[in-house]
N, CA, C and O of each residue as an XYZ file, in Angstrom:
912
protein
N     172.919     -0.039    -30.265
C     172.047     -0.017    -29.207
C     170.721      0.630    -29.267
O     170.649      1.584    -30.041
N     169.747      0.337    -28.666
C     168.271      0.725    -29.079
C     167.861      1.466    -27.876
O     168.101      0.970    -26.775
N     167.146      2.830    -27.991
C     166.901      3.588    -26.934
C     165.262      3.644    -27.111
O     164.749      3.826    -28.215
N     164.510      3.469    -25.920
C     163.171      3.753    -26.046
C     162.790      5.227    -25.321
O     162.950      5.368    -24.108
N     162.407      6.029    -25.953
C     162.262      7.329    -25.429
C     160.511      7.666    -25.233
O     159.778      7.837    -26.207
N     160.131      7.708    -24.105
C     158.778      7.813    -23.708
C     158.688      9.319    -22.930
O     158.981      9.531    -21.753
N     158.228     10.242    -23.863
C     158.584     11.780    -23.462
C     157.602     12.563    -24.267
O     157.776     12.634    -25.483
N     156.546     13.182    -23.683
C     155.631     14.030    -24.316
C     155.873     15.290    -24.850
O     155.233     15.749    -25.796
N     156.963     15.981    -24.153
C     157.325     17.293    -24.515
C     158.325     17.278    -25.958
O     159.509     16.956    -26.053
N     157.498     17.690    -26.878
C     158.130     17.732    -28.100
C     159.637     18.291    -28.429
O     160.451     17.783    -29.200
N     159.769     19.328    -27.732
C     161.084     20.019    -28.054
C     162.258     19.175    -27.221
O     163.428     19.106    -27.597
N     161.771     18.601    -26.122
C     162.928     17.762    -25.493
C     162.945     16.453    -26.259
O     164.078     16.028    -26.484
N     161.942     15.729    -26.705
C     162.023     14.659    -27.327
C     162.968     14.744    -28.457
O     163.862     13.913    -28.619
N     162.737     15.903    -29.355
C     163.497     15.920    -30.544
C     165.030     16.017    -30.331
O     165.827     15.271    -30.899
N     165.396     17.059    -29.412
C     166.784     17.048    -29.079
C     167.349     15.886    -28.638
O     168.366     15.469    -29.192
N     166.699     15.123    -27.454
C     167.204     13.989    -27.147
C     167.281     12.885    -28.212
O     168.302     12.198    -28.193
N     166.430     12.641    -29.055
C     166.335     11.677    -30.069
C     167.543     12.120    -30.993
O     168.351     11.263    -31.350
N     167.673     13.335    -31.355
C     168.661     13.602    -32.535
C     170.194     13.463    -31.875
O     171.178     13.118    -32.529
N     170.200     13.747    -30.675
C     171.484     13.661    -29.995
C     171.927     12.184    -29.856
O     173.115     11.881    -29.973
N     170.932     11.237    -29.596
C     171.477      9.860    -29.584
C     171.610      9.185    -30.856
O     172.355      8.226    -31.059
N     170.790      9.778    -31.767
C     171.041      9.204    -33.125
C     172.402      9.661    -33.913
O     172.880      9.038    -34.861
N     172.876     10.720    -33.414
C     174.100     11.210    -33.715
C     175.187     10.388    -33.133
O     176.293     10.330    -33.672
N     174.886      9.734    -32.012
C     176.051      9.015    -31.319
C     175.801      7.424    -31.926
O     176.426      6.445    -31.518
N     174.882      7.395    -32.851
C     174.619      6.046    -33.193
C     173.717      5.046    -32.836
O     173.678      3.944    -33.383
N     172.894      5.457    -31.810
C     171.960      4.866    -31.365
C     170.587      4.623    -32.076
O     170.286      5.559    -32.817
N     169.822      3.759    -32.043
C     168.695      3.680    -32.736
C     167.652      4.082    -31.598
O     167.721      3.690    -30.433
N     166.561      5.027    -32.185
C     165.625      5.751    -30.983
C     164.436      5.358    -31.619
O     164.159      5.492    -32.811
N     163.615      4.758    -30.540
C     162.096      4.687    -30.868
C     161.471      5.747    -29.772
O     161.747      5.725    -28.572
N     160.676      6.575    -30.340
C     160.110      7.628    -29.379
C     158.381      7.376    -29.388
O     157.684      7.119    -30.369
N     157.984      7.529    -28.059
C     156.413      7.508    -27.754
C     156.138      8.869    -26.934
O     156.851      9.308    -26.031
N     155.110      9.366    -27.371
C     154.791     10.609    -26.971
C     153.511     10.557    -25.733
O     153.048     11.484    -25.069
N     153.204      9.246    -25.733
C     152.016      8.881    -24.843
C     152.284      7.675    -23.904
O     153.018      6.734    -24.206
N     151.698      7.787    -22.882
C     152.071      6.624    -21.750
C     151.560      5.394    -22.184
O     152.287      4.404    -22.105
N     150.466      5.303    -22.614
C     149.932      3.807    -23.172
C     150.636      3.442    -24.513
O     150.471      2.254    -24.792
N     151.216      3.987    -25.224
C     151.722      3.713    -26.264
C     153.306      3.273    -25.949
O     153.985      2.408    -26.503
N     153.578      4.007    -25.068
C     154.922      3.933    -24.474
C     154.945      2.386    -23.614
O     155.886      1.594    -23.646
N     153.988      2.251    -23.052
C     154.140      0.852    -22.211
C     154.054     -0.172    -23.003
O     154.794     -1.137    -22.807
N     153.030     -0.164    -24.172
C     153.271     -1.327    -25.209
C     154.493     -1.447    -25.821
O     155.075     -2.525    -25.943
N     154.953     -0.288    -26.250
C     156.481     -0.543    -27.051
C     157.614     -1.091    -25.823
O     158.521     -1.872    -26.106
N     157.426     -0.619    -24.616
C     158.427     -1.157    -23.660
C     157.975     -2.749    -23.339
O     158.799     -3.644    -23.150
N     156.781     -2.901    -23.317
C     156.420     -4.521    -22.929
C     156.905     -5.305    -24.190
O     157.321     -6.449    -24.009
N     156.889     -4.860    -25.269
C     157.261     -5.771    -26.418
C     158.946     -5.883    -26.361
O     159.536     -6.734    -27.028
N     159.563     -5.044    -25.596
C     160.953     -5.432    -25.398
C     161.991     -5.035    -26.512
O     161.676     -4.190    -27.350
N     162.993     -5.522    -26.524
C     164.007     -5.312    -27.600
C     164.961     -4.011    -27.255
O     165.833     -3.657    -28.048
N     164.737     -3.361    -26.066
C     165.400     -2.025    -25.956
C     166.675     -2.159    -25.053
O     166.720     -3.005    -24.160
N     167.580     -1.407    -25.280
C     168.728     -1.488    -24.356
C     168.687     -0.524    -23.041
O     169.312     -0.672    -21.991
N     167.894      0.367    -23.354
C     167.598      1.352    -22.382
C     166.363      2.132    -22.502
O     166.078      2.543    -23.627
N     165.702      2.360    -21.666
C     164.331      3.216    -21.664
C     164.561      4.623    -20.696
O     164.988      4.658    -19.542
N     164.197      5.582    -21.429
C     164.129      7.000    -20.950
C     162.793      7.343    -20.884
O     162.127      7.522    -21.903
N     162.294      7.463    -19.632
C     160.907      7.446    -19.168
C     160.534      8.769    -18.427
O     161.083      8.975    -17.344
N     159.820      9.505    -18.822
C     159.326     11.013    -18.307
C     158.098     10.299    -17.300
O     157.377      9.330    -17.540
N     158.157     11.064    -16.248
C     156.834     10.625    -15.352
C     155.783     11.185    -15.641
O     154.767     10.497    -15.545
N     155.649     12.565    -16.076
C     154.231     13.138    -16.301
C     153.989     12.813    -17.923
O     154.636     13.306    -18.847
N     152.991     11.942    -18.020
C     152.588     11.814    -19.603
C     151.170     11.722    -19.389
O     150.534     11.487    -18.362
N     150.769     11.976    -20.682
C     149.338     11.803    -21.048
C     148.851     10.160    -21.153
O     149.529      9.313    -21.735
N     147.868      9.948    -20.645
C     147.611      8.371    -20.798
C     148.011      7.750    -19.487
O     147.438      7.931    -18.413
N     149.048      7.007    -19.706
C     149.534      6.392    -18.286
C     150.791      6.902    -17.910
O     151.738      7.006    -18.690
N     150.811      7.270    -16.539
C     152.207      7.777    -16.192
C     153.208      7.016    -16.136
O     153.137      5.787    -16.159
N     154.536      7.864    -16.034
C     155.722      6.905    -16.041
C     155.910      5.996    -14.887
O     156.445      4.903    -15.078
N     155.537      6.334    -13.766
C     156.119      5.589    -12.680
C     154.957      4.372    -12.593
O     155.269      3.477    -11.808
N     153.724      4.208    -13.248
C     152.982      3.198    -13.370
C     153.325      2.264    -14.566
O     152.956      1.093    -14.659
N     154.009      2.875    -15.379
C     154.759      2.181    -16.478
C     155.948      1.199    -15.802
O     156.032     -0.025    -15.908
N     156.732      2.003    -15.163
C     157.782      1.318    -14.310
C     157.365      0.112    -13.599
O     157.929     -0.981    -13.652
N     156.331      0.415    -12.934
C     155.881     -0.586    -11.805
C     155.420     -1.724    -12.550
O     155.731     -2.824    -12.091
N     154.718     -1.684    -13.643
C     154.109     -2.673    -14.346
C     155.289     -3.423    -15.196
O     155.175     -4.627    -15.424
N     156.259     -2.795    -15.592
C     157.440     -3.403    -16.315
C     158.119     -4.341    -15.341
O     158.357     -5.513    -15.633
N     158.469     -3.714    -14.003
C     159.273     -4.597    -12.978
C     158.485     -5.857    -12.424
O     159.044     -6.914    -12.134
N     157.183     -5.635    -12.313
C     156.247     -6.468    -12.016
C     156.160     -7.564    -12.907
O     155.846     -8.658    -12.439
N     156.411     -7.433    -14.245
C     156.406     -8.478    -15.250
C     157.880     -9.094    -15.369
O     158.099     -9.864    -16.305
N     158.724     -8.839    -14.616
C     160.148     -9.213    -14.573
C     161.033     -8.691    -15.820
O     161.972     -9.345    -16.274
N     160.634     -7.465    -16.308
C     161.317     -6.865    -17.239
C     162.491     -6.164    -16.579
O     162.235     -5.349    -15.693
N     163.911     -6.428    -16.961
C     164.924     -5.855    -16.449
C     165.624     -4.878    -17.067
O     166.728     -4.497    -16.677
N     165.010     -4.421    -18.073
C     165.602     -3.431    -19.094
C     165.890     -2.099    -18.015
O     165.066     -1.719    -17.184
N     167.258     -1.486    -18.231
C     167.535     -0.379    -17.447
C     166.548      0.661    -17.734
O     166.103      0.808    -18.873
N     166.177      1.411    -16.714
C     165.182      2.741    -16.854
C     165.621      3.925    -16.244
O     165.641      3.938    -15.013
N     166.016      5.033    -16.929
C     166.329      6.207    -16.525
C     165.098      7.377    -16.542
O     164.538      7.702    -17.589
N     164.825      7.855    -15.451
C     163.582      8.666    -15.346
C     163.960      9.963    -15.708
O     165.073     10.394    -15.406
N     163.030     10.718    -16.410
C     163.166     12.124    -16.578
C     161.928     12.905    -16.217
O     160.762     12.657    -16.526
N     162.255     13.571    -15.738
C     161.070     14.575    -15.122
C     161.518     16.069    -14.704
O     162.656     16.409    -14.384
N     160.491     16.796    -14.770
C     160.692     18.203    -14.251
C     160.477     18.531    -12.716
O     160.620     19.648    -12.219
N     160.046     17.175    -11.931
C     159.759     17.470    -10.527
C     160.984     17.108     -9.869
O     161.573     16.076    -10.189
N     161.446     17.936     -8.904
C     162.719     17.573     -7.964
C     162.605     17.061     -6.842
O     163.599     16.683     -6.223
N     161.244     16.937     -6.314
C     160.987     16.600     -4.905
C     161.513     15.283     -4.667
O     161.454     14.356     -5.475
N     162.174     15.230     -3.200
C     162.602     13.928     -2.842
C     161.834     12.693     -2.981
O     162.348     11.646     -3.376
N     160.482     12.826     -2.625
C     159.670     11.565     -2.773
C     159.451     11.289     -3.950
O     159.214     10.082     -4.004
N     159.379     11.915     -5.292
C     159.494     11.419     -6.525
C     160.779     10.580     -6.765
O     160.692      9.440     -7.220
N     161.859     11.095     -6.488
C     163.114     10.446     -6.615
C     163.058      9.056     -6.015
O     163.290      8.040     -6.670
N     162.724      9.073     -4.686
C     162.632      7.889     -3.867
C     161.679      6.836     -4.396
O     162.003      5.653     -4.510
N     160.741      7.219     -4.646
C     159.575      6.377     -5.350
C     160.017      5.753     -6.567
O     159.795      4.556     -6.749
N     160.634      6.466     -7.431
C     160.891      5.926     -8.775
C     161.998      5.030     -8.465
O     162.001      3.959     -9.071
N     163.109      5.305     -7.485
C     164.160      4.285     -7.312
C     163.592      3.030     -6.732
O     163.881      1.944     -7.235
N     162.802      3.124     -5.703
C     162.082      2.065     -5.055
C     161.287      1.142     -5.798
O     160.988      0.014     -5.407
N     160.909      1.729     -7.033
C     159.983      0.842     -8.084
C     160.714      0.140     -8.906
O     160.235     -0.756     -9.600
N     162.106      0.514     -8.915
C     163.244     -0.252     -9.961
C     163.880      0.562    -10.738
O     164.697      0.080    -11.523
N     163.652      2.024    -10.703
C     164.401      2.839    -11.681
C     166.031      2.685    -11.467
O     166.528      2.526    -10.352
N     166.668      2.742    -12.491
C     168.172      2.602    -12.437
C     168.849      3.914    -12.107
O     169.848      3.951    -11.389
N     168.188      5.196    -12.739
C     168.926      6.292    -12.390
C     167.659      7.300    -12.694
O     166.570      6.912    -13.117
N     168.038      8.796    -12.370
C     166.969      9.741    -12.239
C     167.466     11.108    -13.036
O     168.674     11.331    -12.956
N     166.891     11.783    -13.581
C     167.616     13.112    -14.056
C     166.526     13.972    -14.347
O     165.624     13.701    -15.139
N     166.676     15.441    -13.418
C     165.739     16.286    -13.454
C     165.696     17.305    -14.611
O     166.795     17.791    -14.878
N     164.777     17.678    -15.265
C     164.809     18.695    -16.254
C     164.845     19.913    -15.568
O     164.360     20.033    -14.443
N     165.528     21.059    -16.330
C     166.206     20.821    -17.626
C     167.567     20.452    -17.469
O     168.161     20.821    -16.457
N     168.200     19.702    -18.423
C     169.415     18.846    -18.370
C     170.174     19.304    -19.649
O     169.673     19.945    -20.573
N     171.396     18.894    -19.563
C     172.364     18.912    -20.742
C     172.446     17.721    -21.494
O     172.825     16.742    -20.851
N     172.150     17.522    -22.868
C     172.363     16.277    -23.311
C     173.449     15.530    -23.032
O     173.324     14.314    -22.889
N     174.855     16.243    -22.895
C     176.162     15.606    -22.568
C     175.844     14.713    -21.399
O     176.159     13.523    -21.393
N     175.205     15.317    -20.394
C     175.145     14.626    -19.018
C     174.133     13.412    -19.020
O     174.295     12.485    -18.227
N     173.016     13.432    -19.982
C     172.096     12.318    -20.308
C     172.974     11.548    -20.860
O     173.132     10.523    -20.196
N     173.683     11.606    -21.889
C     174.327     10.518    -22.548
C     175.423      9.940    -21.690
O     175.656      8.732    -21.752
N     176.086     10.705    -20.921
C     177.039     10.199    -20.082
C     176.378      9.218    -18.942
O     176.928      8.168    -18.610
N     175.289      9.618    -18.449
C     174.603      8.737    -17.556
C     174.072      7.416    -18.136
O     174.058      6.383    -17.467
N     173.632      7.488    -19.413
C     173.221      6.427    -20.123
C     174.369      5.498    -20.378
O     174.283      4.335    -19.982
N     175.309      5.868    -20.933
C     176.406      5.100    -21.077
C     177.117      4.551    -19.867
O     177.806      3.539    -19.998
N     176.986      5.200    -18.592
C     177.427      4.441    -17.507
C     176.631      3.521    -17.071
O     177.065      2.538    -16.472
N     175.362      3.713    -17.310
C     174.271      2.726    -16.863
C     174.444      1.468    -17.578
O     174.398      0.387    -16.991
N     174.671      1.597    -19.009
C     174.810      0.434    -19.679
C     176.232     -0.334    -19.392
O     176.293     -1.555    -19.535
N     177.223      0.330    -19.034
C     178.354     -0.302    -18.670
C     178.097     -1.009    -17.426
O     178.656     -2.090    -17.240
N     177.275     -0.495    -16.511
C     177.024     -0.905    -15.149
C     176.192     -2.251    -15.313
O     176.334     -3.213    -14.559
N     175.369     -2.209    -16.312
C     174.322     -3.446    -16.221
C     174.839     -4.520    -17.111
O     174.439     -5.680    -17.011
N     175.781     -4.115    -18.036
C     176.459     -5.102    -18.891
C     176.743     -6.428    -18.449
O     176.570     -7.457    -19.102
N     177.215     -6.322    -17.233
C     177.643     -7.565    -16.442
C     176.539     -8.400    -16.025
O     176.569     -9.631    -16.020
N     175.501     -7.632    -15.655
C     174.334     -8.149    -15.088
C     173.565     -8.853    -16.166
O     172.928     -9.856    -15.843
N     173.552     -8.393    -17.551
C     172.672     -8.730    -18.418
C     172.909    -10.167    -18.638
O     171.977    -10.965    -18.542
N     174.137    -10.548    -18.936
C     174.512    -11.972    -19.341
C     174.027    -12.782    -18.443
O     174.418    -13.942    -18.567
N     173.202    -12.544    -17.449
C     172.542    -13.747    -16.434
C     170.931    -13.731    -16.629
O     170.146    -14.477    -16.045
N     170.586    -12.671    -17.620
C     169.091    -12.546    -18.054
C     169.112    -12.639    -19.649
O     169.959    -12.092    -20.355
N     168.024    -13.437    -20.115
C     167.726    -13.454    -21.372
C     166.191    -12.974    -21.366
O     165.451    -13.288    -20.434
N     165.775    -12.248    -22.381
C     164.416    -11.803    -22.734
C     164.427    -11.715    -24.115
O     165.133    -11.058    -24.881
N     163.297    -12.687    -24.341
C     163.000    -12.595    -25.989
C     161.439    -12.734    -26.023
O     160.860    -13.706    -25.536
N     160.825    -11.722    -26.615
C     159.599    -11.593    -26.547
C     158.825    -11.712    -25.313
O     158.944    -10.731    -24.579
N     157.984    -12.745    -24.836
C     157.287    -12.809    -23.791
C     158.039    -13.855    -22.653
O     157.653    -14.103    -21.510
N     159.116    -14.322    -23.291
C     159.890    -15.363    -22.313
C     161.070    -14.524    -21.650
O     161.831    -13.764    -22.248
N     161.064    -14.760    -20.565
C     162.148    -14.061    -19.618
C     162.882    -15.328    -18.905
O     162.126    -16.177    -18.432
N     164.315    -15.537    -18.781
C     165.025    -16.587    -18.358
C     166.113    -15.930    -17.332
O     166.872    -15.025    -17.679
N     166.094    -16.412    -16.230
C     167.196    -15.935    -15.161
C     168.133    -16.944    -14.788
O     167.877    -17.802    -13.943
N     169.352    -16.844    -15.479
C     170.383    -17.827    -15.287
C     170.676    -18.225    -13.801
O     170.764    -19.391    -13.416
N     170.808    -17.171    -13.053
C     171.256    -17.282    -11.778
C     170.290    -18.030    -10.700
O     170.636    -18.948     -9.956
N     168.938    -17.402    -10.789
C     168.009    -18.040    -10.081
C     167.167    -19.376    -10.581
O     166.317    -20.052    -10.002
N     167.828    -19.483    -12.053
C     167.268    -20.783    -12.832
C     165.761    -20.796    -12.811
O     165.174    -21.805    -12.419
N     165.009    -19.571    -13.270
C     163.536    -19.222    -13.405
C     163.154    -18.740    -14.829
O     163.706    -17.805    -15.408
N     162.375    -19.320    -15.207
C     161.561    -18.685    -16.643
C     160.228    -18.340    -16.313
O     159.515    -18.972    -15.534
N     159.841    -17.067    -17.084
C     158.464    -16.992    -16.846
C     158.010    -16.540    -18.355
O     158.782    -15.887    -19.057
N     156.935    -16.861    -18.729
C     155.948    -16.896    -19.998
C     154.937    -16.041    -19.843
O     153.947    -16.357    -19.183
N     155.067    -14.806    -20.457
C     153.823    -13.892    -20.463
C     153.656    -13.615    -18.974
O     152.511    -13.636    -18.523
N     154.704    -13.352    -18.150
C     154.708    -13.020    -16.703
C     154.222    -14.226    -15.760
O     153.998    -13.923    -14.588
N     154.046    -15.484    -16.125
C     153.919    -16.617    -15.331
C     155.024    -17.455    -15.271
O     155.776    -17.749    -16.200
N     155.075    -17.849    -14.016
C     156.298    -18.848    -13.944
C     156.117    -20.169    -14.412
O     155.019    -20.713    -14.295
N     157.117    -20.764    -14.950
C     157.115    -22.036    -15.630
C     157.863    -22.971    -15.076
O     159.054    -22.748    -14.856
N     157.271    -24.180    -14.762
C     158.074    -25.169    -13.922
C     158.902    -25.975    -14.887
O     158.281    -26.709    -15.655
N     160.088    -25.946    -14.950
C     160.932    -26.673    -15.930
C     161.902    -27.540    -15.048
O     162.383    -27.254    -13.952
N     162.078    -28.756    -15.865
C     163.314    -29.501    -15.213
C     164.490    -29.029    -15.549
O     164.489    -28.125    -16.384
N     165.690    -29.465    -15.047
C     166.913    -28.913    -15.480
C     167.226    -29.069    -16.800
O     167.879    -28.175    -17.338
N     166.877    -30.061    -17.453
C     167.236    -30.405    -18.872
C     166.470    -29.612    -19.928
O     166.882    -29.362    -21.061
N     165.206    -29.222    -19.358
C     164.254    -28.304    -20.204
C     164.813    -26.875    -20.090
O     164.829    -26.145    -21.081
N     165.242    -26.493    -18.969
C     165.780    -25.180    -18.639
C     166.945    -25.023    -19.467
O     166.968    -23.951    -20.071
N     167.928    -25.802    -19.664
C     169.247    -25.875    -20.339
C     168.807    -25.703    -21.927
O     169.421    -24.933    -22.665
N     167.644    -26.523    -22.395
C     167.349    -26.526    -23.719
C     166.813    -25.319    -24.299
O     167.094    -24.853    -25.403
N     165.910    -24.805    -23.333
C     165.444    -23.366    -23.784
C     166.432    -22.370    -23.716
O     166.482    -21.497    -24.583
N     167.384    -22.413    -22.589
C     168.225    -21.316    -22.600
C     169.211    -21.395    -24.018
O     169.479    -20.378    -24.656
N     169.622    -22.535    -24.340
C     170.438    -22.479    -25.537
C     169.548    -22.173    -26.909
O     170.144    -21.796    -27.917
N     168.256    -22.327    -26.918
C     167.542    -21.753    -27.946
C     167.568    -20.235    -28.013
O     167.739    -19.545    -29.018
N     167.354    -19.811    -26.667
C     167.139    -18.332    -26.680
C     168.309    -17.496    -26.903
O     168.114    -16.382    -27.390
N     169.506    -17.867    -26.619
C     170.785    -17.325    -27.011
C     171.113    -17.030    -28.518
O     172.067    -16.380    -28.945
N     170.220    -17.584    -29.160
C     170.271    -17.560    -30.638
C     169.042    -17.381    -31.478
O     168.919    -17.979    -32.547
N     167.958    -16.410    -30.917
C     166.795    -16.339    -31.657
C     166.759    -16.094    -33.055
O     167.494    -15.229    -33.531
N     165.942    -16.798    -33.811
C     165.923    -16.741    -35.216
C     166.872    -17.805    -35.949
O     166.773    -18.033    -37.155
N     167.834    -18.459    -35.082
C     168.793    -19.083    -35.928
C     168.263    -20.787    -35.585
O     167.914    -21.221    -34.487
N     168.328    -21.451    -36.734
C     168.009    -23.010    -36.719
C     169.048    -23.729    -36.106
O     170.193    -23.751    -36.558
N     168.658    -24.363    -35.011
C     169.577    -25.345    -34.612
C     169.254    -26.781    -34.883
O     168.083    -27.148    -34.790
N     170.276    -27.689    -35.237
C     169.925    -28.810    -35.553
C     169.737    -29.785    -34.188
O     170.171    -29.467    -33.081
N     169.060    -30.942    -34.460
C     168.946    -31.941    -33.287
C     170.251    -32.385    -32.855
O     170.420    -32.482    -31.639
N     171.220    -32.677    -33.645
C     172.445    -32.918    -33.309
C     173.342    -31.815    -32.591
O     174.223    -32.153    -31.801
N     173.087    -30.507    -32.891
C     173.601    -29.424    -32.227
C     172.993    -29.420    -30.768
O     173.704    -29.315    -29.769
N     171.650    -29.540    -30.728
C     171.063    -29.331    -29.344
C     171.447    -30.593    -28.443
O     171.556    -30.504    -27.220
N     171.641    -31.778    -29.160
C     172.101    -32.972    -28.275
C     173.311    -32.593    -27.643
O     173.424    -32.525    -26.419
N     174.377    -32.303    -28.589
C     175.601    -32.219    -27.946
C     175.731    -30.914    -26.947
O     176.522    -31.010    -26.009
N     175.093    -29.883    -27.092
C     175.101    -28.835    -26.419
C     174.278    -29.135    -24.876
O     174.771    -28.828    -23.791
N     173.234    -29.649    -25.016
C     172.239    -29.750    -23.849
C     172.413    -31.207    -23.082
O     172.268    -31.323    -21.865
N     172.706    -32.178    -23.869
C     172.809    -33.533    -23.218
C     174.448    -33.674    -22.964
O     174.859    -34.200    -21.930
N     175.122    -33.295    -23.723
C     176.661    -33.323    -23.536
C     177.322    -34.639    -23.825
O     178.501    -34.751    -23.492
N     176.629    -35.794    -24.484
C     177.325    -36.745    -24.935
C     176.573    -37.289    -26.075
O     175.513    -36.743    -26.380
N     177.040    -38.394    -26.797
C     176.592    -38.773    -28.082
C     175.381    -39.527    -27.875
O     175.263    -40.227    -26.870
N     174.371    -39.433    -28.840
C     173.214    -40.279    -28.853
C     173.151    -40.955    -30.248
O     173.864    -40.631    -31.197
N     172.292    -41.853    -30.257
C     172.048    -42.363    -31.496
C     171.282    -41.186    -32.255
O     170.495    -40.456    -31.651
N     171.572    -41.038    -33.679
C     171.082    -40.050    -34.459
C     169.619    -40.038    -34.703
O     169.023    -38.992    -34.958
N     168.942    -41.381    -34.616
C     167.616    -41.537    -34.761
C     166.962    -41.409    -33.558
O     165.766    -41.697    -33.527
N     167.576    -40.994    -32.458
C     166.762    -40.818    -31.157
C     165.889    -39.678    -31.140
O     166.263    -38.684    -31.763
N     164.709    -39.646    -30.491
C     163.833    -38.602    -30.528
C     163.636    -37.759    -29.303
O     162.677    -37.016    -29.095
N     164.716    -37.978    -28.478
C     164.720    -37.269    -27.032
C     164.631    -35.732    -27.106
O     163.986    -35.100    -26.270
N     165.315    -35.120    -28.161
C     165.185    -33.652    -28.312
C     163.591    -33.333    -28.609
O     163.019    -32.526    -27.876
N     162.843    -34.007    -29.744
C     161.636    -33.796    -29.945
C     160.570    -33.830    -28.500
O     159.688    -33.024    -28.203
N     160.953    -34.886    -27.871
C     160.026    -35.072    -26.603
C     160.353    -34.058    -25.664
O     159.437    -33.698    -24.924
N     161.492    -33.510    -25.534
C     161.678    -32.619    -24.540
C     161.078    -31.350    -24.977
O     160.523    -30.691    -24.099
N     161.091    -30.795    -26.424
C     160.537    -29.694    -26.801
C     159.101    -29.835    -26.625
O     158.508    -28.809    -26.290
N     158.467    -30.825    -26.772
C     157.001    -31.070    -26.657
C     156.391    -31.063    -25.200
O     155.214    -30.933    -24.863
N     157.580    -31.247    -24.395
C     157.128    -31.114    -22.749
C     157.339    -29.757    -22.500
O     156.629    -29.298    -21.605
N     158.108    -28.994    -23.035
C     157.955    -27.666    -22.953
C     156.836    -26.766    -23.316
O     156.254    -25.957    -22.593
N     156.615    -27.083    -24.714
C     155.412    -26.394    -25.359
C     154.224    -26.719    -24.596
O     153.413    -25.826    -24.350
N     154.035    -27.924    -24.189
C     152.868    -28.209    -23.092
C     152.787    -27.271    -21.989
O     151.781    -26.608    -21.735
N     153.902    -27.232    -21.326
C     153.976    -26.303    -20.027
C     153.516    -24.932    -20.382
O     152.678    -24.342    -19.699
N     154.059    -24.425    -21.446
C     153.911    -22.996    -21.830
C     152.395    -22.904    -22.091
O     151.778    -22.006    -21.518
N     151.669    -23.846    -22.992
C     150.355    -23.751    -23.287
C     149.417    -24.055    -22.189
O     148.264    -23.631    -22.272
N     149.819    -24.786    -21.108
C     148.946    -24.925    -19.948
C     148.718    -23.775    -18.957
O     147.844    -23.772    -18.091
N     149.545    -22.868    -19.170
C     149.344    -21.762    -18.202
C     148.265    -21.187    -18.383
O     147.850    -21.101    -19.538
N     147.484    -20.615    -17.263
C     146.120    -19.978    -17.425
C     146.082    -18.637    -18.375
O     146.785    -17.654    -18.142
N     145.220    -18.726    -19.411
C     145.071    -17.717    -20.192
C     146.003    -17.639    -21.358
O     145.939    -16.683    -22.131
N     146.869    -18.608    -21.518
C     148.077    -18.628    -22.496
C     147.859    -19.694    -23.388
O     148.807    -19.973    -24.123
N     146.779    -20.382    -23.495
C     146.548    -21.647    -24.306
C     146.719    -21.234    -25.859
O     147.183    -21.992    -26.711
N     146.342    -20.115    -26.062
C     146.184    -19.517    -27.396
C     147.475    -18.801    -27.873
O     147.565    -18.334    -29.008
N     148.421    -18.738    -26.999
C     149.616    -17.744    -27.253
C     150.368    -18.832    -28.280
O     150.275    -20.059    -28.290
N     151.135    -17.951    -29.128
C     152.128    -18.740    -30.180
C     153.146    -19.076    -29.622
O     153.869    -18.247    -29.068
N     153.434    -20.461    -29.656
C     154.774    -21.037    -29.134
C     155.972    -20.147    -29.491
O     156.127    -19.716    -30.634
N     156.761    -19.900    -28.544
C     158.082    -19.346    -28.771
C     158.985    -20.262    -29.619
O     159.806    -19.823    -30.425
N     158.782    -21.503    -29.389
C     159.694    -22.475    -30.164
C     159.095    -22.969    -31.443
O     158.000    -23.528    -31.489
N     159.867    -22.737    -32.489
C     159.305    -23.077    -33.826
C     160.066    -24.197    -34.543
O     161.285    -24.217    -34.711
N     159.107    -25.213    -34.982
C     159.613    -26.383    -35.535
C     160.158    -25.995    -37.107
O     159.472    -25.266    -37.824
N     161.503    -26.574    -37.582
C     161.986    -26.388    -38.906
C     162.041    -27.948    -39.572
O     162.952    -28.733    -39.312
N     161.024    -28.228    -40.384
C     160.804    -29.327    -40.866
C     162.092    -30.098    -41.453
O     162.696    -29.619    -42.413
N     162.505    -31.334    -40.835
C     163.819    -31.760    -41.395
C     165.038    -31.479    -40.952
O     166.019    -32.189    -41.174
N     165.046    -30.311    -40.229
C     166.232    -29.856    -39.510
C     166.244    -29.538    -38.135
O     167.254    -29.916    -37.542
N     165.343    -28.909    -37.431
C     165.685    -28.894    -35.893
C     164.551    -27.954    -35.545
O     163.371    -27.996    -35.894
N     165.224    -27.058    -34.738
C     164.363    -26.107    -33.986
C     164.896    -24.604    -33.964
O     166.050    -24.391    -34.338
N     164.152    -23.649    -33.572
C     164.444    -22.225    -33.571
C     163.543    -21.596    -32.518
O     162.395    -21.987    -32.307
N     164.174    -20.535    -31.832
C     163.447    -19.680    -30.948
C     162.820    -18.596    -31.982
O     163.464    -18.041    -32.872
N     161.669    -18.430    -31.745
C     161.064    -17.416    -32.513
C     161.317    -15.951    -32.282
O     161.088    -15.468    -31.173
N     161.771    -15.230    -33.262
C     162.142    -13.969    -33.127
C     160.949    -13.044    -32.889
O     159.893    -13.352    -33.441
N     160.996    -12.003    -32.170
C     159.671    -11.092    -31.868
C     159.809    -10.312    -33.125
O     160.855    -10.001    -33.695
N     158.300     -9.987    -33.542
C     158.126     -9.168    -34.689
C     158.691     -7.804    -34.546
O     158.603     -6.999    -35.474
């Protein structure tokens, strides 16, 4: 499990990070709101612990931007402020929980563990790899926060690739999983479908120069690019 801790108070950050590391978590810490937002935007975290009062970008604006971009990573707000308005605003913006300072680490850990248990069932319905987000229930895909209009077959293909980022999948594996019946081994139906998906991603305004998330492996097949 990977925790992103965005907290500018050094003493709090140190004891929280140490506590989670002792529990086997990987902790990434940012003491600045701008750096914290960039770390959160690049994804890969299981939960975000987010202070509201931060230098640079404040916590609520970070939360708002993440939710607008379709990022469903669980967020627990940390703040010294106890006013009802702050709690309500944070929850309305999409926070999953709220803990006021000062707090005991044991309570924070219990809240995070409960939060992860609660969202684990929901997470299987969402895939987020790099800038691409897929919602299995709504059958929607966004690329760099922009909606992608995919056919049912294209959606199934990109979902299959996203489930194993970095793993090379052969054309035969893709055919069997996405099309569900045998094809002539020489068919280029997979390549044609991949090219259509790539063109749709590249056609989105402002993303023509973005690196395609689908990588060709010469003579073998394709893989979904793992975020750096």
